[in-house]
C-alpha positions as CSV (number, residue, x, y, z in Angstrom):
1,X,-17.7,39.0,-19.6
2,X,-19.9,42.0,-18.5
3,X,-18.1,44.5,-20.7
4,X,-19.0,43.0,-24.1
5,X,-22.6,42.6,-23.0
6,X,-22.8,46.3,-22.0
7,X,-21.1,47.3,-25.2
8,X,-23.6,45.4,-27.3
9,X,-26.5,46.9,-25.4
10,X,-25.0,50.4,-25.8
11,X,-24.5,49.9,-29.5
12,X,-28.1,48.8,-30.0
13,X,-29.5,51.8,-28.1
14,X,-27.3,54.4,-29.8
15,X,-26.9,53.0,-33.4
16,X,-28.9,55.9,-34.9
17,X,-26.9,58.5,-33.0
18,X,-23.5,56.9,-33.9
19,X,-24.5,56.7,-37.6
20,X,-25.6,60.3,-37.6
21,X,-22.3,61.4,-36.1
22,X,-20.2,59.4,-38.5
23,X,-22.2,60.7,-41.4
24,X,-21.7,64.2,-40.3
25,X,-17.9,63.7,-39.9
26,X,-17.6,62.1,-43.3
27,X,-19.7,64.9,-44.9
28,X,-17.5,67.6,-43.4
29,X,-14.4,65.9,-44.5
30,X,-15.8,65.4,-48.0
31,X,-16.9,69.0,-48.2
32,X,-13.4,70.1,-47.0
33,X,-11.6,67.9,-49.5
34,X,-13.8,69.2,-52.4
35,X,-13.0,72.8,-51.5
36,X,-9.3,72.1,-51.3
37,X,-9.5,70.5,-54.8
38,X,-9.1,66.9,-53.7
39,X,-11.9,65.6,-55.8
40,X,-10.9,61.9,-55.5
41,X,-11.0,62.0,-51.7
42,X,-14.3,63.9,-51.8
43,X,-15.8,61.2,-54.1
44,X,-14.7,58.5,-51.6
45,X,-15.8,60.3,-48.4
46,X,-19.2,61.6,-49.5
47,X,-20.5,58.2,-50.7
48,X,-19.4,56.7,-47.4
49,X,-21.5,59.4,-45.7
50,X,-24.4,58.4,-47.9
51,X,-24.0,54.7,-47.0
52,X,-23.5,55.1,-43.2
53,X,-26.2,57.8,-42.7
54,X,-28.8,56.3,-45.1
55,X,-28.3,52.6,-44.6
56,X,-31.1,52.2,-42.0
57,X,-33.6,54.3,-44.0
58,X,-32.8,52.4,-47.2
59,X,-33.2,49.1,-45.5
60,X,-36.5,50.0,-44.0
61,X,-37.8,51.6,-47.2
62,X,-36.8,48.6,-49.4
63,X,-38.2,46.1,-46.9
64,X,-41.6,47.9,-47.0
65,X,-41.4,48.0,-50.8
66,X,-40.6,44.3,-51.2
67,X,-42.7,42.8,-48.5
68,X,-45.7,45.1,-48.4
69,X,-45.5,46.5,-52.0
70,X,-45.8,50.0,-50.5
71,X,-43.7,53.2,-50.7
72,X,-42.8,55.0,-47.5
73,X,-41.0,58.2,-46.6
74,X,-37.7,56.5,-45.9
75,X,-37.4,55.4,-49.6
76,X,-38.5,58.8,-50.8
77,X,-35.7,60.4,-48.9
78,X,-33.1,58.0,-50.3
79,X,-34.4,58.5,-53.9
80,X,-34.2,62.3,-53.5
81,X,-30.6,62.1,-52.1
82,X,-29.4,59.7,-54.8
83,X,-31.1,61.8,-57.4
84,X,-29.2,64.9,-56.2
85,X,-26.0,63.0,-56.3
86,X,-26.6,61.6,-59.7
87,X,-27.5,65.1,-61.0
88,X,-24.3,66.5,-59.5
89,X,-22.1,63.8,-61.1
90,X,-23.9,64.2,-64.5
91,X,-23.6,68.0,-64.5
92,X,-20.2,68.0,-62.7
93,X,-21.8,70.3,-60.1
94,X,-20.5,68.5,-57.1
95,X,-22.2,70.8,-54.6
96,X,-25.4,68.8,-55.4
97,X,-23.7,65.7,-54.0
98,X,-23.1,67.8,-50.8
99,X,-26.8,68.7,-50.9
100,X,-27.8,65.0,-51.1
101,X,-25.4,64.2,-48.2
102,X,-26.9,67.0,-46.1
103,X,-30.3,65.5,-46.7
104,X,-29.1,62.1,-45.6
105,X,-27.4,63.7,-42.5
106,X,-30.4,65.7,-41.4
107,X,-32.6,62.7,-41.9
108,X,-30.2,60.6,-39.8
109,X,-30.2,63.2,-37.1
110,X,-33.9,63.4,-37.1
111,X,-34.2,59.6,-36.8
112,X,-31.8,59.7,-33.8
113,X,-33.8,62.5,-32.1
114,X,-37.1,60.7,-32.7
115,X,-35.6,57.5,-31.4
116,X,-34.4,59.3,-28.3
117,X,-37.8,61.0,-27.8
118,X,-39.6,57.6,-28.1
119,X,-37.1,56.0,-25.8
120,X,-38.1,58.5,-23.1
121,X,-41.6,57.3,-23.4
122,X,-40.5,53.7,-23.6
123,X,-38.3,54.1,-20.4
124,X,-41.2,55.8,-18.6
125,X,-43.5,52.9,-19.4
126,X,-40.9,50.1,-19.0
127,X,-39.9,51.4,-15.6
128,X,-42.8,49.2,-14.5
129,X,-40.6,46.2,-15.2
130,X,-38.1,47.3,-12.6
131,X,-40.8,46.9,-9.9
132,X,-40.7,43.1,-10.3
133,X,-38.5,40.9,-8.1
134,X,-36.6,38.0,-9.5
135,X,-36.5,36.0,-6.3
136,X,-38.5,35.6,-3.1
137,X,-37.5,34.4,0.4
138,X,-39.7,31.4,1.1
139,X,-40.2,29.7,4.5
140,X,-39.8,25.9,4.2
141,X,-39.5,23.6,7.2
142,X,-38.8,26.7,9.3
143,X,-35.9,27.7,7.1
144,X,-35.6,30.6,4.7
145,X,-34.9,29.7,1.1
146,X,-34.4,32.0,-1.8
147,X,-36.3,30.8,-4.9
148,X,-37.2,32.3,-8.3
149,X,-40.5,34.0,-8.5
150,X,-41.6,31.6,-11.2
151,X,-41.3,28.7,-8.8
152,X,-43.7,30.2,-6.2
153,X,-46.9,28.3,-5.6
154,X,-50.3,29.2,-4.0
155,X,-50.0,28.5,-0.3
156,X,-46.2,29.3,0.0
157,X,-45.2,31.5,2.9
158,X,-42.7,34.2,2.1
159,X,-40.8,36.7,4.3
160,X,-40.3,40.3,3.3
161,X,-37.9,42.4,5.4
162,X,-38.0,46.1,5.9
163,X,-37.1,48.1,2.8
164,X,-37.6,45.3,0.4
165,X,-40.0,45.1,-2.6
166,X,-43.0,42.8,-2.2
167,X,-42.2,39.9,-4.7
168,X,-45.8,38.9,-5.5
169,X,-49.4,39.5,-4.6
170,X,-50.0,37.9,-1.2
171,X,-51.9,38.2,2.1
172,X,-50.3,39.2,5.4
173,X,-50.4,36.4,7.9
174,X,-48.0,37.9,10.4
175,X,-46.6,41.4,11.0
176,X,-47.5,45.0,10.6
177,X,-45.9,47.7,8.4
178,X,-46.5,50.6,6.0
179,X,-46.5,49.8,2.3
180,X,-45.5,52.4,-0.3
181,X,-47.9,51.7,-3.2
182,X,-47.1,54.8,-5.2
183,X,-45.6,52.8,-8.2
184,X,-48.8,50.7,-8.5
185,X,-51.7,52.9,-7.4
186,X,-50.3,56.5,-7.6
187,X,-51.0,57.1,-3.9
188,X,-48.3,59.4,-2.5
189,X,-48.5,58.3,1.1
190,X,-47.6,54.8,2.5
191,X,-50.6,52.7,3.6
192,X,-50.6,50.9,6.9
193,X,-51.2,47.1,6.5
194,X,-51.6,44.3,8.9
195,X,-52.8,40.7,9.2
196,X,-55.4,39.7,6.7
197,X,-54.8,42.5,4.2
198,X,-53.5,42.0,0.7
199,X,-50.2,43.5,-0.5
200,X,-49.2,43.8,-4.2
201,X,-46.1,42.8,-6.1
202,X,-43.8,45.8,-6.8
203,X,-44.8,47.8,-3.7
204,X,-42.2,48.7,-1.2
205,X,-42.3,47.4,2.4
206,X,-41.7,50.0,5.2
207,X,-40.3,49.5,8.6
208,X,-41.8,46.1,9.6
209,X,-41.0,42.5,8.7
210,X,-43.9,40.7,7.1
211,X,-44.8,37.0,6.7
212,X,-47.0,36.6,3.6
213,X,-49.1,33.8,2.1
214,X,-49.2,33.5,-1.7
215,X,-52.9,33.4,-2.6
216,X,-52.7,33.5,-6.4
217,X,-50.0,32.5,-9.1
218,X,-47.3,35.1,-9.5
219,X,-48.2,35.6,-13.2
220,X,-51.7,36.7,-12.1
221,X,-50.3,39.5,-9.9
222,X,-51.5,43.0,-10.3
223,X,-48.1,44.3,-11.6
224,X,-47.8,41.5,-14.1
225,X,-51.3,42.3,-15.5
226,X,-50.3,46.0,-15.7
227,X,-47.1,45.1,-17.7
228,X,-49.0,42.9,-20.1
229,X,-51.6,45.5,-20.7
230,X,-49.0,48.2,-21.2
231,X,-47.3,46.0,-23.8
232,X,-50.6,45.5,-25.6
233,X,-51.1,49.3,-25.5
234,X,-47.8,49.9,-27.2
235,X,-48.5,47.4,-30.0
236,X,-52.0,48.6,-30.8
237,X,-52.6,51.6,-33.0
238,X,-55.6,53.9,-32.3
239,X,-58.1,54.7,-35.1
240,X,-56.5,58.1,-35.8
241,X,-53.1,56.5,-36.2
242,X,-54.5,53.7,-38.5
243,X,-56.1,56.4,-40.6
244,X,-52.9,58.3,-40.9
245,X,-51.0,55.1,-41.9
246,X,-53.5,54.3,-44.6
247,X,-53.3,57.9,-45.8
248,X,-49.5,57.8,-45.9
249,X,-49.5,54.8,-48.2
250,X,-51.8,56.5,-50.7
251,X,-50.1,59.8,-50.2
252,X,-46.7,58.3,-50.9
253,X,-47.9,57.0,-54.3
254,X,-49.3,60.4,-55.1
255,X,-46.0,62.1,-54.2
256,X,-44.0,59.7,-56.5
257,X,-46.4,60.3,-59.4
258,X,-46.4,64.0,-58.9
259,X,-42.6,64.0,-58.6
260,X,-42.3,62.2,-61.9
261,X,-44.7,64.7,-63.6
262,X,-42.7,67.6,-62.1
263,X,-39.5,66.0,-63.4
264,X,-40.9,65.9,-67.0
265,X,-43.5,68.6,-67.7
266,X,-42.0,72.0,-66.5
267,X,-39.5,72.4,-69.4
268,X,-42.3,72.0,-71.9
269,X,-44.8,74.2,-70.0
270,X,-42.7,76.9,-68.2
271,X,-39.5,76.6,-70.1
272,X,-37.4,75.5,-67.1
273,X,-34.0,73.9,-67.7
274,X,-33.8,70.2,-67.1
275,X,-31.3,70.9,-64.3
276,X,-33.6,73.1,-62.4
277,X,-36.6,70.8,-63.1
278,X,-35.0,67.7,-61.7
279,X,-33.6,69.6,-58.7
280,X,-37.1,71.0,-57.9
281,X,-38.6,67.6,-58.4
282,X,-36.2,66.1,-55.9
283,X,-36.8,68.9,-53.4
284,X,-40.5,68.3,-53.9
285,X,-40.1,64.6,-52.9
286,X,-38.5,65.8,-49.7
287,X,-40.8,68.6,-48.6
288,X,-44.0,66.8,-49.5
289,X,-43.2,63.7,-47.5
290,X,-45.6,63.2,-44.6
291,X,-43.0,62.4,-41.9
292,X,-44.3,65.1,-39.5
293,X,-47.9,64.0,-40.1
294,X,-46.9,60.4,-39.2
295,X,-45.2,61.6,-36.0
296,X,-48.2,63.7,-34.9
297,X,-50.1,61.0,-33.1
298,X,-48.3,58.0,-31.5
299,X,-45.6,59.9,-29.5
300,X,-48.5,62.0,-28.0
301,X,-50.6,59.0,-27.1
302,X,-47.8,56.9,-25.7
303,X,-46.7,59.9,-23.6
304,X,-50.2,60.1,-22.2
305,X,-50.3,56.4,-21.5
306,X,-47.0,56.7,-19.6
307,X,-48.2,59.7,-17.7
308,X,-51.4,57.9,-16.7
309,X,-49.4,54.8,-15.5
310,X,-47.3,57.0,-13.2
311,X,-50.5,58.3,-11.6
312,X,-52.2,55.0,-11.1
313,X,-54.3,55.1,-14.3
314,X,-53.8,52.3,-16.7
315,X,-54.9,52.9,-20.3
316,X,-55.1,49.6,-22.2
317,X,-54.4,51.4,-25.5
318,X,-54.1,54.8,-27.2
319,X,-57.6,54.6,-28.6
320,X,-59.1,54.7,-25.1
321,X,-56.9,57.7,-24.2
322,X,-58.3,59.5,-27.3
323,X,-61.9,58.4,-26.5
324,X,-61.6,59.5,-22.9
325,X,-61.2,63.1,-24.1
326,X,-64.5,62.9,-25.9
327,X,-66.7,61.5,-23.1
328,X,-70.0,63.4,-22.6
329,X,-71.8,61.1,-20.3
330,X,-70.6,58.8,-17.4
331,X,-72.5,56.0,-15.7
332,X,-71.3,54.9,-12.2
333,X,-72.1,51.6,-10.5
334,X,-73.0,52.3,-6.8
335,X,-71.7,49.6,-4.6
336,X,-67.9,49.5,-4.5
337,X,-67.6,52.4,-6.9
338,X,-69.5,55.5,-5.5
339,X,-69.5,53.7,-2.1
340,X,-66.7,51.9,-0.4
341,X,-68.4,48.5,-0.9
342,X,-67.7,47.6,2.8
343,X,-70.4,48.2,5.5
344,X,-69.3,50.3,8.4
345,X,-70.9,51.6,11.6
346,X,-72.6,54.9,10.6
347,X,-74.2,55.9,13.9
348,X,-74.8,54.6,17.5
349,X,-77.9,55.8,19.4
350,X,-77.9,54.6,23.0
351,X,-81.1,54.3,25.1
352,X,-81.5,56.5,28.1
353,X,-79.1,55.6,30.9
354,X,-76.5,54.0,28.6
355,X,-73.6,55.2,26.5
356,X,-72.5,54.5,22.9
357,X,-69.6,52.5,24.3
358,X,-72.0,50.3,26.3
359,X,-74.0,49.5,23.1
360,X,-70.9,48.9,21.0
361,X,-69.1,46.7,23.5
362,X,-72.2,44.5,24.1
363,X,-72.8,44.1,20.4
364,X,-69.2,43.4,19.6
365,X,-68.9,40.7,22.3
366,X,-71.4,38.5,20.6
367,X,-70.7,39.6,17.0
368,X,-67.1,38.6,17.4
369,X,-68.2,35.0,16.9
370,X,-70.0,35.9,13.7
371,X,-68.7,36.0,10.2
372,X,-71.4,38.2,8.9
373,X,-70.3,41.6,7.3
374,X,-72.5,43.5,9.7
375,X,-71.0,41.8,12.7
376,X,-67.5,42.4,11.3
377,X,-68.3,46.1,11.0
378,X,-69.5,46.3,14.6
379,X,-66.4,44.5,15.9
380,X,-64.2,46.9,13.9
381,X,-65.9,49.9,15.3
382,X,-65.4,48.6,18.9
383,X,-61.8,47.6,18.4
384,X,-60.5,50.4,20.5
385,X,-62.8,49.6,23.4
386,X,-62.2,47.2,26.3
387,X,-64.5,44.1,26.0
388,X,-64.4,40.3,26.2
389,X,-65.8,37.8,23.8
390,X,-69.2,36.4,24.7
391,X,-69.8,32.8,25.4
392,X,-72.6,30.3,24.5
393,X,-73.1,32.3,21.3
394,X,-75.7,31.1,18.9
395,X,-76.8,32.7,15.6
396,X,-80.3,32.7,14.2
397,X,-79.9,33.2,10.4
398,X,-81.8,36.2,9.1
399,X,-82.7,37.5,12.5
400,X,-79.8,38.0,14.9
401,X,-77.4,36.5,17.4
402,X,-77.5,35.8,21.2
403,X,-74.7,35.1,23.7
404,X,-73.6,35.6,27.4
405,X,-71.6,38.8,28.0
406,X,-70.6,39.6,31.6
407,X,-73.0,36.8,32.7
408,X,-75.9,38.6,31.0
409,X,-77.9,37.4,28.0
410,X,-77.1,39.8,25.2
411,X,-79.2,40.0,22.0
412,X,-78.2,41.7,18.7
413,X,-80.5,41.7,15.7
414,X,-83.4,43.2,13.9
415,X,-86.3,44.8,15.7
416,X,-88.6,41.8,15.3
417,X,-86.0,39.4,16.8
418,X,-85.0,41.7,19.7
419,X,-88.7,42.4,20.5
420,X,-89.1,38.7,21.4
421,X,-86.6,39.1,24.2
422,X,-87.6,42.5,25.7
423,X,-90.7,44.0,27.3
424,X,-90.9,47.1,25.0
425,X,-88.9,48.9,22.2
426,X,-88.5,52.6,23.3
427,X,-90.6,54.9,21.1
428,X,-87.7,57.4,20.6
429,X,-85.4,54.7,19.3
430,X,-88.1,53.3,17.0
431,X,-88.6,56.8,15.5
432,X,-84.8,57.2,15.0
433,X,-84.6,53.7,13.5
434,X,-87.4,54.6,11.0
435,X,-85.6,57.7,9.9
436,X,-82.3,55.8,9.5
437,X,-84.0,53.1,7.4
438,X,-85.6,55.7,5.2
439,X,-82.1,56.9,4.5
440,X,-81.1,53.4,3.3
441,X,-79.3,52.4,6.5
442,X,-79.5,49.0,8.1
443,X,-80.5,49.2,11.8
444,X,-79.3,46.7,14.4
445,X,-80.9,46.6,17.8
446,X,-78.9,45.7,21.0
447,X,-80.5,44.5,24.2
448,X,-79.3,42.9,27.4
449,X,-81.6,40.6,29.5
450,X,-84.9,42.4,29.0
451,X,-83.7,46.0,28.4
452,X,-82.8,47.7,25.1
453,X,-79.3,49.3,25.2
454,X,-79.6,51.1,21.9
455,X,-79.4,50.8,18.1
456,X,-76.5,50.8,15.7
457,X,-76.9,52.0,12.1
458,X,-74.9,50.2,9.5
459,X,-74.2,51.6,6.0
460,X,-72.1,51.2,2.9
461,X,-70.5,54.7,3.2
462,X,-70.2,57.0,0.2
463,X,-66.6,57.4,-0.8
464,X,-65.2,60.6,0.6
465,X,-63.9,61.8,-2.8
466,X,-67.1,61.0,-4.8
467,X,-68.8,64.4,-4.6
468,X,-65.5,66.2,-5.6
469,X,-64.8,63.8,-8.4
470,X,-68.3,64.3,-9.9
471,X,-67.9,68.1,-9.6
472,X,-64.5,67.9,-11.5
473,X,-66.1,65.8,-14.3
474,X,-68.8,68.5,-14.8
475,X,-66.1,71.2,-15.1
476,X,-64.4,69.1,-17.8
477,X,-67.6,69.1,-19.9
478,X,-69.5,65.9,-18.9
479,X,-73.1,66.7,-19.6
480,X,-74.8,63.7,-17.9
481,X,-73.8,61.7,-14.8
482,X,-76.0,58.7,-13.9
483,X,-75.9,55.9,-11.3
484,X,-76.7,52.3,-12.0
485,X,-77.3,49.8,-9.2
486,X,-79.1,46.6,-8.3
487,X,-79.9,48.1,-4.9
488,X,-83.4,49.3,-3.9
489,X,-84.7,52.7,-5.0
490,X,-84.6,54.3,-1.5
491,X,-80.9,53.5,-0.9
492,X,-80.0,54.4,-4.4
493,X,-81.6,57.8,-4.3
494,X,-80.0,58.6,-0.9
495,X,-76.5,57.9,-2.4
496,X,-77.3,59.8,-5.6
497,X,-78.5,62.8,-3.6
498,X,-75.3,62.7,-1.5
499,X,-72.9,62.7,-4.4
500,X,-74.9,64.8,-6.9
501,X,-75.6,62.6,-9.9
502,X,-78.3,63.6,-12.5
503,X,-80.2,60.3,-12.9
504,X,-80.7,57.1,-10.9
505,X,-81.5,53.7,-12.2
506,X,-82.1,51.1,-9.4
507,X,-83.0,47.4,-9.0
508,X,-81.2,46.6,-12.2
509,X,-79.9,43.2,-13.5
510,X,-76.6,43.1,-15.4
511,X,-78.4,43.2,-18.8
512,X,-80.5,46.2,-17.7
513,X,-77.2,48.1,-17.1
514,X,-76.1,47.2,-20.6
515,X,-79.4,48.5,-22.2
516,X,-79.1,51.8,-20.3
517,X,-75.6,52.3,-21.5
518,X,-76.8,51.7,-25.1
519,X,-79.6,54.3,-24.7
520,X,-77.1,56.8,-23.3
521,X,-74.8,56.2,-26.3
522,X,-77.7,57.0,-28.6
523,X,-78.2,60.3,-26.8
524,X,-74.6,61.3,-25.9
525,X,-72.5,59.2,-28.3
526,X,-69.4,58.8,-26.2
527,X,-70.3,57.2,-22.8
528,X,-68.0,55.9,-20.0
529,X,-69.0,53.3,-17.5
530,X,-67.3,53.0,-14.1
531,X,-67.7,49.7,-12.2
532,X,-66.0,47.0,-10.1
533,X,-68.1,43.8,-10.1
534,X,-68.9,40.8,-12.3
535,X,-72.4,42.3,-12.8
536,X,-70.8,45.4,-14.3
537,X,-68.8,43.5,-17.0
538,X,-71.5,43.6,-19.7
539,X,-72.0,47.4,-19.3
540,X,-68.2,48.0,-19.2
541,X,-67.9,46.1,-22.5
542,X,-70.8,48.1,-24.1
543,X,-69.6,51.5,-23.0
544,X,-67.4,53.6,-25.3
545,X,-64.9,53.6,-22.4
546,X,-65.1,51.1,-19.6
547,X,-63.3,52.1,-16.4
548,X,-62.7,49.5,-13.6
549,X,-61.7,50.0,-10.0
550,X,-58.3,48.2,-9.9
551,X,-58.1,47.1,-6.2
552,X,-61.7,46.3,-5.5
553,X,-62.5,45.2,-9.0
554,X,-63.3,41.6,-10.0
555,X,-61.0,39.9,-12.5
556,X,-63.6,39.9,-15.2
557,X,-64.3,43.7,-14.7
558,X,-60.5,44.3,-15.0
559,X,-60.2,42.3,-18.1
560,X,-63.3,43.9,-19.8
561,X,-62.5,47.5,-18.9
562,X,-60.5,49.8,-21.1
563,X,-59.0,51.8,-18.2
564,X,-58.1,50.6,-14.7
565,X,-57.9,52.9,-11.7
566,X,-55.1,51.2,-9.7
567,X,-55.8,53.1,-6.4
568,X,-59.7,52.9,-6.6
569,X,-59.7,56.7,-6.3
570,X,-62.6,58.4,-8.3
571,X,-60.8,61.7,-8.7
572,X,-58.4,59.8,-11.1
573,X,-61.3,59.7,-13.6
574,X,-61.1,63.4,-14.0
575,X,-57.3,63.1,-14.4
576,X,-57.8,60.5,-17.1
577,X,-60.3,62.7,-18.9
578,X,-58.0,65.7,-18.7
579,X,-55.2,63.6,-20.1
580,X,-57.5,62.5,-23.0
581,X,-58.5,66.1,-23.7
582,X,-54.8,67.2,-23.6
583,X,-53.9,64.4,-26.0
584,X,-56.7,65.4,-28.4
585,X,-55.6,69.0,-28.4
586,X,-52.0,68.1,-28.9
587,X,-52.7,65.8,-31.8
588,X,-54.7,68.5,-33.5
589,X,-52.0,71.0,-33.0
590,X,-49.4,68.6,-34.3
591,X,-51.4,67.9,-37.5
592,X,-51.9,71.6,-38.1
593,X,-48.1,72.2,-37.7
594,X,-47.2,69.3,-40.0
595,X,-49.6,70.3,-42.8
596,X,-48.6,74.0,-42.5
597,X,-45.0,73.1,-42.9
598,X,-45.7,71.0,-46.0
599,X,-47.8,73.7,-47.6
600,X,-45.2,76.4,-46.9
601,X,-42.3,74.3,-48.2
602,X,-44.2,73.3,-51.3
603,X,-44.9,77.0,-52.1
604,X,-41.3,77.9,-51.4
605,X,-40.1,75.1,-53.7
606,X,-42.3,76.2,-56.6
607,X,-41.3,79.8,-56.2
608,X,-37.6,78.7,-56.2
609,X,-36.9,80.3,-52.9
610,X,-35.6,77.2,-51.1
611,X,-32.9,74.7,-52.0
612,X,-32.7,71.0,-51.1
613,X,-30.9,71.4,-47.7
614,X,-33.3,74.1,-46.6
615,X,-36.2,71.9,-47.6
616,X,-34.7,69.0,-45.6
617,X,-34.2,71.2,-42.6
618,X,-37.8,72.5,-42.7
619,X,-39.2,69.0,-43.3
620,X,-37.2,67.2,-40.6
621,X,-37.5,70.2,-38.3
622,X,-41.3,69.9,-38.4
623,X,-41.0,66.2,-37.6
624,X,-38.8,66.7,-34.6
625,X,-41.1,69.6,-33.5
626,X,-44.3,67.5,-33.4
627,X,-42.5,64.6,-31.8
628,X,-41.2,66.8,-28.9
629,X,-44.7,68.4,-28.8
630,X,-46.2,65.0,-28.1
631,X,-43.7,64.4,-25.3
632,X,-45.3,67.3,-23.4
633,X,-47.9,64.8,-22.1
634,X,-45.2,63.2,-20.0
635,X,-45.6,66.2,-17.7
636,X,-48.3,65.9,-15.0
């Protein structure tokens, strides 16, 4: 049963190639029969070549004519070929039938080559589909059970063994392993993951067995969203392609009208014979057809989309790839975009007589009972140290936390709170705390009994790649880089100074961000916005190009944005912009090549220096050339 299925699939994929080969064989046999004087055989073989090689083009051309009342290049090719055959039969100049058959053959070969070229892009994009599992190993009543992915529910526990693909987005509840996320995020190195961390469908588990808990429906997984967005990108035509398609319809009408005039007027104006006139009119229909012009854009943009997907950059459609190449100003959200969005211990300053380890261990012992992000950051920083959890812990909201560590009352909190439990705050620590707060850091004081042990500075750290990413964008021609944040002015300016942005707008509401993007668009026309949160969604929608951080980003930000950075790496913005600029340059080159070929072939036709087969070769050659040129964007 498998063989017929594979044969059917093979036939569908290679129909154009098979038709072109059969057309070529029949054409050769017909030409051979004609030269040997077997006219009857020739008149059987050559029409068969016409039918097999031209069937698909004729079907598409007639469908467009009947359903849309429009002429297209497929129909023009068939009319030209049939015209050459009719002229050959009328004048008994059978070489013209050969010319028409050559036209059909070259057109069939061109279609097969274009189909192959587009399949390469299609395969590159559709490779995402292979990242999805069909089944998952679910734990039910202590037993493993293999179920279809579609039957998974939120709360299900699944088992993933070493070397297996993660079947759906889930959270690790047991185990430790490295996860290869290259297919989703573009990161080349595996990432270490353990309890409490999220893993994504389509990523590859490393050496450790994992127990996962499904926390969202499988259809909402990151890879499924990627696949849906890629499908949408393939189905949507960018503005440049829409313009070319509208132009083609009008142009085809003009070509037909011009062809009719060329088939009637030259004998009366220039004294051409009717034979030469009709032959030149048919050649005109071929060489003036805008096939290459039509192929100048979409192969290029789809190749760029495929290239981006392989590098963890998801373009939702070709229009945004085009637009990304034109960006002249970029606005960045601060928290979660230019910064990590997760507070971390920035600095520990111990009091005289104590060490940084003493401060961290004491603070972590009481903060381990807290769920506050600052407490979690302190516990994380002290994870490699040896300490025990404090007892009799009680938290005072907005002030701090108190507990017994090593039988001593330990106090962690702000200066005002700690001051209530100690005799004095050391002057040198107060000075250091003031400087840290001026830099936008949060300072936590740590004391034991009545003595201050030291201070811990907490900060949302700037992403390591932020400065480099912004420098790369400037090299690519971005004229203005701004930062938008709801945070206070002091913190915002410190982050801006660290990464090198031009302008800072702080203490903003979501609608304020939108208005600033609008003002930037009036000044720079094409403006990109990079964000990750719900409050960034209005600005992402307003921007010429909205860019969302794919891992940290909220669902609404991901849905609103035009481009998603799957690995949350800012340097990918420069990669996306470079891809956009390459796409723009390639499209322009392709259009110039296509128009140049049309002009040269038209001149050659009117001067009588080319015949129908040469016209076909030039016309179809230019189409294949621009298609292959577009595929250059598949290279990194």
